[in-house]
N, C-alpha and C positions, 0 to 999 in steps of 0.2 A: 606368269607362272602357267599360263595356258599350254596345254599339251594334247597331242593326239596319238593314239596307238593304233597301229595297222599290223596285224598278224595274218600272213597270207600262206595258205597251203601247207600248214605245218604237219609233218608225218614223223613219228617216233616209234621205233620198233625196239623192243628188248627180247632177244632170242625169238621164239615163235609168238610172243604177245605184241599185238599192235596197240600201243597206249593212245596214239593220237593219229587220225587219219583225215587228211584235208581240212584241218582246223584253221578256220579263217574267222577273224574277229576285228571289228572297227569300233574303237571307243572314243568318242570326241570330248572336246574340252567341256569341263564342268558336268560330265556324265558319271554317275556310279553305276557299274554294270555288275549285276549279280552273276556268278557263275556256279551252277549246281549240277548234281548228278550223283549217282550211287558211287560207293567206294570202288575204285578201279575204273572209273569212267574216264579219267585221264585229266582232272582238274589240276592236281599238283604238278603233273608233268608239264602242263601248259605254263604253270608260274614259273617253273625250273627253267624253261626255254626262254621266258620273257626275262628273267633275272640274269641269265647267261650261265647259269649253274650247268646246264647240260646242252649239247648241240643237236639240233633237229637232224634228222636223215634228209628231209626235203623242207622247203619253205623258207621264209624270211620274217624278220621283225623289224618294224619302222617306227621311228618315233619323230613326228612332225617332218616327214619325208626322207629322214636319214636311216639308211640301213645299218643295223647294228651287228657287230661281230659277235660270234658265238664264243662260249667259254671264257668270258672276260668280264665277271660281275663289276669290277671296279670301273671299267670303261662305261658300263651300263649306268652306274651311279653318276658318273661325270656327265652322260648324256641325258640325266634327269629321270632315270628309271629306278625305282626302289620296290623291293618286295619285303614284305613282313610275314614271316613264316609262322607255322603253328607253334614250333617249338624255337625258343630264342636263341640266336647264334651270336653269342657275345664271348667277350674275354672275361671270365669270371674274376681273375685276380686284378684286373684293372678298375679303375674308377669309372664312374658314369661319363664324367668328361673326356676322359681318355678313349672310351669306346665311341663317343660322338665324333671324336677328331680322327680316328683311324682311317688311313687312306686318303685324307683330304691333303692338298698339296700345300695349304697355308701352314701347315704344322710340321713340315720337313725341316731338317737341320736343327738349329738352335731354337729350342721351344720356350716360349714365355708361358709358365704354367699358370701365371694369373690371367693372361688373355685367354688361354684354353678354357679355364673354369668360367670365365665371365661370359665367352661365346656360348658356352654350354648352357649356363644359366639363363641367357637370353631365350634360347630355343625353348628350354623347358617352361620358362614363365610364359612365353607366348602361346604355348600349346596347353596351358593350364595343368601342366604335370607338375606336381609337388614333390621334387626330389632334390636332395642336396647333390650337386654335381662331384663333390669330393667322395661320395658313398663308394665302397668297393662292391662290385656288381654281385659277387658271391654273397653278400650280405642281405640282398634284396628279396622280397617275395617273388613268386612266379608272375603275379599281375604287374609288379613294378618293372620286372625284367622286359616283359612285353611293352610297357611304355617306353623303355629305353630304346627298344628296336624301332618303335613308331618315331621317337625323337630323333634317331639317327638319320631316318629317311627325311625328316623335316630340315636336319642340319644340312643335308645336301641339296635342299631346295628342290626336291624332285617333283616334276610336272606330270609324271605317269607312276602310279602306285598301285601295287596288288596286295592284297590282304588274304593269305592262305589260312583259313581256319584260325585266325588270329584271335577270335573270341571263344575258342572251343574250351579253353581252361580259364577264361576270366570270370571274375565274379560279376554280379549284375551292374554295380556301381562303376566298375571299370569299363564295361561294355559302353555304359552311357557316356563315359569321358572319351572313349574312342570315337563314337558317333558324333560328338560334338566337334572333334578334330576333323573327321570326314566332311561335316557339312561345311565347316570353314574352307576346306580344300576344294570342295565344290564350288563355293563362291569365288575362289581365287582362280578358278578354271581349270584344275587339275582333271586328268582323266584317271578314274580309279576302277579297279576290278575287285570285287568283294566275294570271296568263297566261304559258304557257311552251310552246315547241315541244319541250322536253326532257321527254319522257313519264316517265323515271325520277324527275324532280324532281317531277312531279305527283303520282306514286304515293308519294313519300316525304313530302311536306309537307301534301297536301290531304285534307280528310275527304270531301268530295263534288266531282264533276266535271259541268260543263254543257258539252256539246258544240254547237258552232254549225255550220252549214253554209249558205252563201249567205244570210246575214243571218237565218236562222231557227234556233230551238232544235231540235235533233234530240231530245235526251234529257238527263236528269240522273240520274246514278247515284252509289251510294256507292263510295268507292275500294276498300273491302274486299270488294266483290262484283264488281269487274271485273278486266280485265287490259290490258296496253299494246296487245295484238293487238285486243282488241275495242273499244278506244278509237280505234284507227287505223281500224278498218272503220267505225266510226260517222262519223269525220271525213270520209273520202273517199267512203264509200258502197260500198266494195267491200273485199275481203280484200288486203292489201298485205304482202309479204314484207319484213320490216325489214332483212335483209342484201342487200346488192348486190354482184355480182361481175362486173366488166367482163371479158369475153374478151380474151385478147392479141390484138394487131393485128400483122400483118406489118410489120416495121420497115423503113424506107427509109434514104436518104443522111443523112448528117449535116446538121442544119438550124442549129444554134446551138452556139457553142464559147465557153466561159470558160476563161481561162488566167490563174492567179495573180490572179484578181479577188478584190480585198479591199475589202468595203464599209466606209465610214467608221464607226468606233465598234465593229466586229466584231473579235475576236482572230484570227480566222482567215481564210484565203483559199479559194477555190473553184475547183477544176480540173473541168470537167464538158463533156461532149458530150452532145447530145440529138438523137435521130434523128427522122425524119418518121414519124408515127404512134404515137410513145411518149409515155407519160404519166409524168412523173418527179415524185414526191412530196417534199415537205419538211416534216418533223415536227421537234417540240421543244416544250418549256414556254414559256409566254408570257415574253417578254424574252429568249429564247435568240437572237434575231437574224434570225429566219426572214423577216419583211417587209422587213427592210433588205436581204436578198439581192435579192428580186424588184425592189425599188425602185432598186437600184443597177444592175441589168441594164437596167432600163428608162430610167434617167437621171434619175430624181427624187430619188436619194440619192447622196451623194458616193462615190467609189470610185477605186482604182487598179487596174492589170491590164488584160486585154484581154476584150472581147466581141464576138464576130463572128456575124453571120447569114449563113450561105453564106460566100462569101469578102469580105464587106463587114464591115469594122471599124465599130463603133458608138462614137461618141465619148462620153466620160462627161459627165453633167449636160446632155444634150440629148435630152429625150423625143421631140421632133419628128423627130430623126434616127433614133431608135429606131423610130418609126412609119413613116417612109419606108423603113427597112430591112426592115420586115415582121413588126414586133412589136406586141403589144396588152397591155394591163394592165387587169385588174379589181381594184381596190383593196379592201382589208379594210373600210374605213368608207366604205359606199356613200352614206350620207347627206351626209357632209362633203366627200367627195372624188370620189364616183361619178356623182351626179347634180345638176342644178340644180334645187332643189325646187320653186321658184315658177315655173319655166318649163315649158311644155307637153310632153306626150308626144312630139309630133312634133319639137320642137326638141331634146329629149334623145336621142331615136332617132337622129337624123340628124347628131349633133354631131361625130363623127369625119369623115364625109364632107364636111360643110360646112367643117370646119376645114382640110381638105386643098385646097380650091380657092381659087384667087386671090381677093383681097378685092374686085376690080373686077367680078368675073364674077357672073352671076345664079344663083340657086339652081336646081338641076335637080329640078323639082317631081315629074317621072315617077320619077326615081331615088329620091327621097325616099318617094313611095307604094310603090315596089317594097321598101324597107327595111321600112316600117309593114306591108305585107302580110306579109312574112317574119315579123315579130314576132308579129302577131295568129294567123297559122297555124301556123308551125314552133314558136314559143316559147309558143304558147297564152297570150299576153298577155291579161289581163283589165282592160279599161278601156272606159268608156261610148263614147269616141271619142278621136281624137288631139289634141283641143284642151284636154283636161283637164289641169290642172296636176299634176306628178308626185306633190307632197306629199299628194295625195288617194288615192294608190294604196297597197296594201299593200306591206310589205317585200320579199315574194317578187316581185311584178310589178315593183317598182323595180329589183330585181336582174336580172330578165329583160332589162330595157332596157339596163342597163350591159353585160351580156354579149351581147345580140343586136346592138348597135351595132358591135361588132368584128366579127361575121360577114360583114358587108356590105363590110368592109375586106379580108377574107380574109388575116389575118396568118399568117406562117409559124410563128411562135412565140407562143403564147397564155399569159400569166402570170396565174394564177388566185390571188388571196389570200383565203382563207376564203370560197369562193363560195357556200356554203350556210348560212352563219351567220344566224341569226334567222329562217329560213324553215321552213315546215311539211314534214312527211314526204312529201306529194304532190308539192310543188314541187321537193324535193330529188330524188326519183326522175326528174322531168322534166329536171333540170339533169344528174344522172348520165347518163341516156340521150343527152343532147346531147354531153356529153364522149365518150362512146362512139362516138357518131356522127362527130364531129371527127376523132377519132384514126384511125377507119377511112378517112376522107378524106385522111389524111397530114398532118394538122396536128400539130405538136409542142407539148406542153403541160408546163408547169412549174406544179405545184399546191402551194400552202401549205394545211395544214389542222390544226386542234387535235384533230379527231376521228380516233382511230386506226382505227376500222371504214372510215372513208372513204378513208384512205390505203390500207389492206390491200385495199379492194373495187375502187379505181380504178387503181392505179399498177402499172406494170412495175417500177420501181424505187423505193426510198424512201431518202432522205438524213436522218439524225437530227442534229439540232444540240443543243449544249450550251454556253451562255455564249458565244455569238459563233463557234463552231467546228463543223465537221462532224465528228461523233464515229464514224459508222458508216454502211455503205451496205448495204441489205438488197434482196432480191429479192421478188416478189409472194407467195412462200410464208412470209414472215416472220410470227411471231405477235405479238400485241399486247403479250404480256410482253417479248418480246426489244425491241421498239420502245421501251415505257416505260422499260426498264432503261437503254437507251442514252440517252434523252432526260434521265434523271437523272444522267448522267455515270459510270454504273456498268457493271461488266462482268458477264455471267452466269458 
């Protein structure tokens, strides 16, 4: 299974934006190479070139001495090159076994379904993935879909494998399962590239790390010879304190009130008041019902009970009414629910404003330009121009658009669901600073996060959930141990 990846002099440009320039990488058999950098540094572009999804303007990709053709992902798989992306690329209405068999020559023509399922079962069992090959993919959790993507690469017996932010939305136990697979692949001689914004993961699984900045390689170092602080400094070009502590803001009048609010599917109800300038956090393990709380308040998830903004009651199941009352939501899954990937930066940035105007009226181009100016200046949005499609932007810049378009609407209550998931440390600090600024200006913020340092660093109060119920309320002096114990449904 031994493989070697040689990437030589890759250049890729989108309009006036140079995504990669002179990108050269050599990953040997049995090596796990970390690839890190800020959002927009070129990491995902590099993986798309490796997978054959996009064609470079210059340069080549070789595997074990064979130059690979561009724009042919299937030929890449046949050559032993597989890439597992951040968002699963599966056929939802097919079974796990059928997804593992797609494109493989052994299943063309008359298909033996028993053989197809048995082959899939062997791959899953060998990888330690506990899934029934007959399961329809649409019934799987996000974690399980990711593991099917991993299994598909294993089914092709790939010797060169890239993992592009694969762990960004995985729970901790699934990250552990993935790392077991990666260590087995290392022992078998596979060449692996691992992209992650979580530096502890990089330090844990990688042998070497290549740092990208603005499409160029800054340096490649041995993991044993570096630290997280040094990697951050190489990524952003300056020293950055990894911990963030928002100073408390003066609190104003009550902005939002929830009384006996019971999200559909959750076991407990919520009674909560949030004041102007206050940041309230909601924590808990994945599946504890955190996102359902935000969506129920906003109206995109069923609920009973009362939600008020000021003196105005917000009807359940009506997001438009929530927006009109002064509410905004940044959803957890920005690609599926936050942005229209094939539409332009301008269309996405002005979506909230344009959605509020009458259908018969003309677009206010001046107001649109003001929103875009704010995004490029205040939000530090990186895009060649406002006509470029959003799918060409990095995850961090997509998130800035989702967040920034609400600022033009000036909501009284801003709901943030995992606002920094899948973005780099530099972009995180920019969003943290923006949250601090909005709180100082008197906006009330309700924040869901899986990262305990994010909750303790940003929030005035923290509500911890366990199995659909609020099990504890903590102030800003709470320790991460106290929060984790509450999330597990235990008492200190």
